[in-house]
N, C-alpha and C positions, 0 to 999 in steps of 0.2 A: 461505426463504433466510435464512441467518445466517452472516456472515463476521466473524471476529475477527482482530486482530493479536496473534499469539502472542508475538512479539518483533520488535525491529528493531535494526539496527546502522547507526548514522550517525556513528561516531567520526571517520571521514574525511569532512569536510563535502562532498566532491565525489561521494560514493557513499552512497546510502541503500538498504539491503537490508531488505525487508519479509518477514516470515514470517507468512503468512496461513493460517488454518485454517477449514474449513467445518464449523460446528457445527450446521448445519440438517439437514433430512431429505431433501434432494434435491441433486443435483449443481449447482454454481454455475459459470457462465461469466463470467469477469472480462472486461468490455468496455473499461474505461478506468480509469486511475489519475491523480489530480490531486494535486500537491504545492504547497501555498501558492497555489492557484488556477491554477497552470500545468499544462496538459495534458501528460501523458507522451507523448513522441514516439519512445520506443524500441520500441514494439510489445509492451509488457508485458501480454499477454493470455493467457488459457488457462482450462482447466476444472479446478476443484478438486472431487474426489469427496467424498462424504459421509464425515465423520470423518477426512479426510486434510488434510495441510498441504503447502504449497509456498512457494517464495520467489520474489519479484519484485524486480528492480532498476530502478525507473522513472528516467527522465531527470529532471533537477532544474532549477529556475529558475536564471537566470544568476548571481544574487547570493544567496548563502546566508550568514546571520550566525550564527556559533556561539553557542550558548546561547539561541537564539530558538526558540520553539515554532511549528511549522508544522502546519496542518491537512492531513491526508492523506485524500483521499476515494477510495474504491474503488467503482466503478459496475459493476453486473452487466448482462448482456444484457437481462434483463427489466425493468430500470429501478431496481432496488434501489440505494440509496446508503448506504454505511457510512462514517462519519467517525471519524477518530482524530487524536490529537495526538502529534507526534513532535518531540523537541528536537534540533536540529542540534548535532553535536559530542558526542553521547552514544549510549548504547545502552539498550534497555529491553525 
């Protein structure tokens, strides 16, 4: 399993859009997403096929500070954890 953040859009601090790509050799089932330690409650789960990408829009913590880096963790059904840093108020 290997998941990367291909890009993200967090220009509007109330909405984070993650573009995830499966660069591994088997399908990956996303089980949970955490932003700044807060669990996503929107139900942003799904399967990403090998060499494919998809987008997720997880729910966010109540308070987001523009310009602050937040750790985004993507957890797979098999227990894999992939951590990324995203800066509120920007895209990357």
